[in-house]
C-alpha positions as CSV (number, residue, x, y, z in Angstrom):
1,M,121.7,92.9,106.0
2,H,119.1,90.6,107.4
3,A,115.6,90.7,105.7
4,M,112.2,89.4,106.5
5,I,109.3,88.6,104.2
6,L,105.8,88.8,105.7
7,A,104.0,85.8,104.4
8,A,101.6,84.8,107.2
9,G,98.4,86.5,105.9
10,L,95.2,84.7,105.2
11,G,94.7,86.1,101.7
12,T,91.0,86.6,102.1
13,R,90.6,89.0,99.2
14,L,92.2,86.6,96.9
15,R,89.8,83.7,97.5
16,P,88.9,81.2,96.1
17,L,92.5,81.0,94.8
18,T,93.9,81.1,98.3
19,D,91.8,78.0,99.1
20,Y,94.6,76.1,97.3
21,R,97.8,78.1,98.0
22,A,98.9,80.9,100.3
23,K,99.2,84.3,98.5
24,P,103.0,84.4,98.4
25,A,103.0,80.9,96.7
26,M,100.8,82.1,93.8
27,P,102.6,81.6,90.5
28,V,103.2,84.6,88.2
29,R,104.4,83.5,84.8
30,G,105.4,80.2,86.3
31,R,107.3,81.5,89.4
32,A,105.9,82.0,92.9
33,V,105.6,85.6,94.0
34,I,107.8,84.9,97.0
35,S,110.5,83.4,94.7
36,L,110.7,86.7,92.7
37,L,111.0,88.7,96.0
38,L,113.8,86.4,97.1
39,E,115.6,86.9,93.8
40,L,115.3,90.7,94.2
41,L,116.9,90.5,97.6
42,A,119.7,88.3,96.4
43,R,120.4,90.5,93.4
44,H,120.9,93.4,95.9
45,G,123.3,91.4,98.1
46,V,120.9,90.1,100.8
47,D,121.7,86.5,101.8
48,Q,120.0,86.0,105.2
49,V,116.2,86.0,104.9
50,L,113.5,85.0,107.4
51,I,109.9,84.2,106.2
52,N,107.0,84.0,108.6
53,L,104.2,81.5,108.0
54,H,100.7,80.8,109.2
55,Y,98.2,80.1,106.5
56,L,98.9,77.0,104.3
57,P,102.5,77.1,105.3
58,L,103.5,74.0,103.3
59,T,102.6,75.7,100.0
60,I,105.1,78.5,100.7
61,R,107.8,76.1,101.9
62,E,107.4,74.0,98.7
63,A,107.4,77.1,96.4
64,V,110.6,78.4,98.1
65,E,112.3,74.9,98.0
66,R,111.6,74.7,94.3
67,D,112.8,78.2,93.4
68,H,115.2,80.3,95.6
69,P,118.6,81.9,95.0
70,S,121.6,79.7,95.5
71,G,123.8,80.9,98.4
72,M,120.8,82.3,100.3
73,T,120.3,81.2,103.9
74,L,116.6,80.9,104.7
75,H,115.0,81.0,108.2
76,W,111.4,80.3,109.1
77,S,109.0,81.6,111.7
78,E,105.8,79.6,111.8
79,E,103.0,81.2,113.8
80,S,100.4,78.9,115.4
81,R,97.9,81.9,115.3
82,P,97.9,85.1,113.3
83,L,100.2,87.7,114.9
84,G,99.7,90.6,112.5
85,T,102.6,92.4,110.9
86,G,103.8,93.8,114.2
87,G,103.5,90.5,116.1
88,G,105.3,88.7,113.3
89,I,108.2,91.3,113.4
90,R,108.4,91.0,117.2
91,R,108.7,87.2,117.0
92,A,111.5,87.6,114.4
93,A,113.2,90.4,116.4
94,E,116.2,88.3,117.5
95,F,117.0,87.4,113.9
96,L,116.5,90.9,112.7
97,R,118.9,92.3,115.3
98,G,121.6,90.2,113.6
99,S,122.4,93.2,111.4
100,E,122.7,96.9,112.3
101,E,119.8,97.6,109.9
102,C,117.2,95.2,108.6
103,L,114.6,95.2,105.9
104,V,111.0,93.9,106.3
105,M,108.8,93.6,103.3
106,A,105.3,92.3,102.4
107,G,105.2,89.0,100.5
108,D,102.2,89.7,98.2
109,M,103.5,92.0,95.4
110,L,105.8,92.2,92.4
111,L,108.5,94.7,93.4
112,D,111.6,96.3,92.1
113,I,113.4,99.0,94.0
114,D,117.0,100.0,94.5
115,I,117.6,98.4,98.0
116,P,121.2,99.5,98.5
117,H,120.4,103.1,97.7
118,L,117.4,103.2,100.0
119,L,119.4,101.6,102.8
120,S,122.0,104.3,102.4
121,R,119.4,107.0,102.6
122,H,117.9,105.4,105.7
123,R,121.4,105.3,107.3
124,E,122.1,108.9,106.4
125,S,118.7,110.1,107.9
126,G,119.6,108.8,111.3
127,R,116.0,107.5,111.7
128,D,114.9,104.5,113.6
129,V,112.6,103.4,110.9
130,S,112.2,104.4,107.2
131,L,109.1,103.4,105.2
132,V,109.4,103.2,101.5
133,L,106.7,105.1,99.7
134,R,105.9,105.5,96.0
135,E,104.4,108.3,94.0
136,D,101.5,106.4,92.6
137,S,98.0,107.3,91.3
138,R,96.6,104.3,93.0
139,G,97.1,105.9,96.4
140,A,93.4,106.8,96.5
141,D,92.5,103.1,96.4
142,F,95.2,101.8,98.7
143,G,95.7,104.7,101.1
144,T,98.7,107.0,101.6
145,I,101.2,108.1,104.2
146,G,102.0,111.8,104.7
147,I,105.4,113.3,105.4
148,D,106.8,116.7,106.3
149,E,109.8,118.6,104.8
150,R,112.2,116.5,106.9
151,G,110.6,113.2,105.7
152,Q,109.1,112.5,109.1
153,L,105.6,111.0,109.2
154,T,102.6,113.2,109.7
155,R,99.8,110.8,108.8
156,I,99.3,107.0,108.4
157,G,96.3,106.4,106.2
158,K,93.5,108.5,107.8
159,Q,95.3,108.6,111.2
160,E,96.7,112.0,111.8
161,L,99.7,111.9,114.2
162,S,99.3,114.2,117.2
163,P,101.8,117.0,117.7
164,G,104.0,117.4,120.7
165,S,107.4,115.9,119.9
166,D,110.5,117.1,118.1
167,V,110.7,113.7,116.3
168,L,107.1,114.1,115.1
169,G,106.3,115.4,111.6
170,E,104.8,118.9,111.5
171,R,103.1,120.1,108.3
172,E,102.4,117.5,105.6
173,V,104.1,118.5,102.3
174,R,104.1,115.2,100.4
175,Q,102.4,111.8,100.4
176,G,102.9,108.4,98.9
177,L,101.6,104.9,98.6
178,F,103.2,102.5,101.1
179,T,105.1,99.8,99.2
180,G,105.1,97.4,102.2
181,V,108.9,97.9,102.6
182,R,110.4,99.1,105.9
183,F,114.0,99.7,106.9
184,L,114.6,99.3,110.7
185,S,117.6,100.1,112.7
186,R,118.5,97.6,115.4
187,R,117.7,100.1,118.2
188,A,114.1,100.4,116.8
189,L,113.2,96.7,117.7
190,E,111.8,97.4,121.2
191,G,108.9,98.9,123.0
192,W,106.4,96.3,121.8
193,P,102.6,96.5,122.7
194,E,101.3,94.2,125.3
195,D,99.0,92.4,122.9
196,E,100.4,89.3,121.2
197,S,98.9,90.2,117.9
198,F,99.2,93.7,116.5
199,E,100.0,95.8,113.4
200,D,103.3,97.5,113.2
201,L,102.3,100.9,111.8
202,R,99.1,101.6,113.8
203,D,99.7,99.7,117.0
204,W,103.5,99.9,117.5
205,L,105.1,102.7,115.6
206,A,102.4,105.4,115.7
207,P,102.2,105.4,119.5
208,R,106.0,105.5,119.8
209,I,106.1,108.4,117.4
210,E,103.6,110.4,119.4
211,K,105.4,109.7,122.7
212,G,108.7,110.9,121.2
213,L,110.3,107.4,121.5
214,A,111.0,106.7,117.9
215,S,112.0,108.7,114.8
216,V,110.0,107.3,111.9
217,G,110.1,108.8,108.4
218,A,109.9,107.8,104.8
219,E,111.8,107.7,101.5
220,I,109.8,108.2,98.4
221,V,110.7,106.4,95.2
222,E,109.8,107.8,91.9
223,I,107.4,105.9,89.7
224,S,109.9,105.8,86.8
225,E,112.5,104.2,89.1
226,S,110.4,101.5,90.8
227,V,107.9,98.7,90.2
228,W,105.1,97.9,92.6
229,E,102.3,95.6,91.5
230,P,100.0,94.1,94.2
231,V,98.8,90.5,93.9
232,G,95.9,90.9,96.4
233,T,92.7,90.2,94.5
234,P,91.8,87.8,91.7
235,G,91.8,90.7,89.2
236,E,95.2,91.9,90.3
237,Y,96.6,88.4,90.1
238,L,95.2,87.8,86.6
239,R,96.5,91.2,85.4
240,V,100.1,90.7,86.6
241,N,100.2,87.4,84.8
242,L,98.7,88.7,81.5
243,T,100.6,92.0,81.5
244,P,103.6,91.5,83.7
245,P,105.9,94.4,84.4
246,S,109.6,94.7,83.5
247,L,111.7,93.9,86.5
248,P,115.1,95.4,85.8
249,S,116.8,94.0,88.9
250,L,115.8,90.5,87.7
251,G,117.0,91.1,84.1
252,G,114.2,93.2,82.6
253,D,111.5,91.9,80.4
254,V,109.3,88.9,81.5
255,G,111.0,86.7,79.0
256,V,114.2,86.9,81.2
257,W,112.6,86.3,84.6
258,N,109.6,84.0,83.9
259,G,109.4,80.3,84.6
260,S,108.6,77.4,82.3
261,V,105.4,78.6,80.6
262,L,103.9,79.0,77.2
263,P,101.6,81.7,75.9
264,L,98.7,79.9,74.2
265,G,95.3,80.5,72.7
266,P,94.1,82.4,69.6
267,T,96.0,85.5,70.5
268,R,98.6,83.8,72.7
269,S,97.0,85.5,75.7
270,S,96.8,82.6,78.1
271,I,99.7,81.5,80.3
272,I,100.2,77.7,80.5
273,P,103.0,76.0,82.4
274,R,104.7,73.2,80.6
275,S,103.7,70.8,83.4
276,A,100.0,71.4,82.7
277,Y,97.9,69.5,80.2
278,V,95.6,71.5,77.9
279,P,93.9,69.5,75.1
280,A,93.9,70.7,71.6
281,D,90.1,71.4,71.5
282,A,90.2,73.6,74.7
283,A,89.6,77.3,74.1
284,L,91.2,79.6,76.6
285,E,91.4,83.3,76.3
286,R,93.2,85.6,78.8
287,C,93.5,82.7,81.3
288,V,96.2,81.4,83.7
289,V,96.5,77.7,84.2
290,W,98.5,76.5,87.3
291,D,101.2,73.9,87.2
292,D,100.2,70.2,86.9
293,E,96.6,71.1,86.2
294,R,94.6,69.0,83.6
295,V,92.1,71.1,81.6
296,P,89.1,68.9,80.4
297,A,88.6,68.2,76.7
298,G,86.4,70.8,75.0
299,F,86.7,73.3,77.9
300,T,86.1,77.0,77.2
301,G,87.3,79.7,79.5
302,Q,87.8,83.4,79.4
303,D,89.4,85.9,81.9
304,G,90.1,83.5,84.7
305,V,92.3,81.0,86.5
306,F,92.3,77.2,86.2
307,A,93.4,76.0,89.6
308,G,92.4,73.1,91.9
309,N,90.8,71.3,89.0
310,R,88.3,74.1,88.6
311,F,88.0,77.3,86.6
312,H,87.7,80.5,88.5
313,P,86.5,83.6,86.5
314,C,87.9,86.9,87.5
315,S,88.1,90.4,86.1
316,S,91.5,91.5,84.9
317,H,90.6,95.2,85.1
318,P,89.0,96.0,88.5
319,S,89.2,99.7,89.4
320,T,91.7,99.1,92.2
321,S,94.2,97.2,90.1
322,K,95.0,99.5,87.2
323,P,98.7,99.9,86.8
324,A,100.1,103.3,87.4
325,K,101.2,105.0,84.2
326,G,104.9,104.7,83.7
327,H,105.3,101.8,86.2
328,S,107.7,99.8,84.0
329,R,111.2,101.0,83.4
330,A,113.6,100.2,80.6
331,S,115.6,97.0,81.0
332,R,118.6,98.5,82.7
333,P,120.1,98.4,86.2
334,M,118.7,101.0,88.6
335,T,121.1,103.7,89.7
336,S,121.2,105.5,93.0
337,G,120.3,108.8,91.3
338,N,102.8,94.8,100.7
339,T,100.0,93.0,103.1
340,S,101.4,95.3,100.2
341,G,100.7,98.9,100.7
342,G,97.3,100.0,101.9
343,F,95.4,100.9,105.0
344,P,91.9,100.1,106.2
C-alpha cells in the first residue's frame, strides 16, 4: 500500500519553534515526529511513502535522511506555494494510484493505530474513503466528525451534510475526533475542485458526498487501542517530550523508541540530546534542549524549549493539550479485535 504524509503546513500555532524547523521535523525525545510516523508505517508493512513539502523543506529532508526505516522507498512532492491538504493530495494522486488503496496521514502527531486492521475494515465497507476517528475527550477542543449507523458521514466539524443521497449519512449516532488518517480507494482520486489550493474534507469530499458521487465513512478506534498526541502548539510539543506516550507498534515504552537523549536536572525532568552542551552550573527544569545547542553557563530555565540559541518558555499544560485518559496502552502488539485532527 502506498502512503502519503502531509508535511507542507506552516506550523503557525507552533511559533516561534517553527521559525527554526518545520513541525514534522521537531524532535520528540531525540527523534523527529516524521521519523516516528515513518517507523509506524514500516512496522505495518508500508514501504512506499510520499512526503509533501513547502515550509522549511530542507529541515524535513534532513530529519528523514538521518532517521528513516531501512528498505523504505521515499518520494517527495515539493510545493512552490501552499496547496492545502486537498491540493497536496491531488498533486500526489499519480503516486497514490499506485496501490488499490492508499493511506494519507497528517505529519504533526504521535500516532499508533492498527493500520492493517483498519485497511481491512475499509476494504470490507466498500467505501471510497474511510476516515479514522477516535473516541477522545478532546473532541470539544479539536472538533469532531459525526457518523450514522452505517458509518457514513453526517457532519464534518460544524458542517452538517445535506440529505438527498443514498450514500449520505442519515441520523448521527456516534462521533469521534479526526486523527488525520484517511484510507482512500483508487477510484476516489478524482473529481477535484477547480481551485489549485483546497482542503480535502470541506472542499473536495463534502460536495461529492452531497452530490452522491462518493461514499465516505469512518472507522472509530477505541481510546484503549490507539495513541493520538498532537504536536501543534508549544504546550503540546513540550508535553509529549516530558510525558511521552507508549507506542506499542514501535516497541512500547519511550525507552525503546527514543533517540540519543539524557534526562537531566534535579528531578531528571529535562530532555537533553547527547549532541547538546549543557554546563554543570545550568539549572533546567521541565525543559527540552534541541540537538547541537549550547546552553550558556549559569543559565536557568523552566517549562520551555532551548532552540535556535534561545530559550522559549511554553506552558506544558494548556487546556487544549491534556492527554485523554487511558491514551497509553500496555507495551504489546495491537490485535485486530493530523494538520492532525481538528476543524476551524
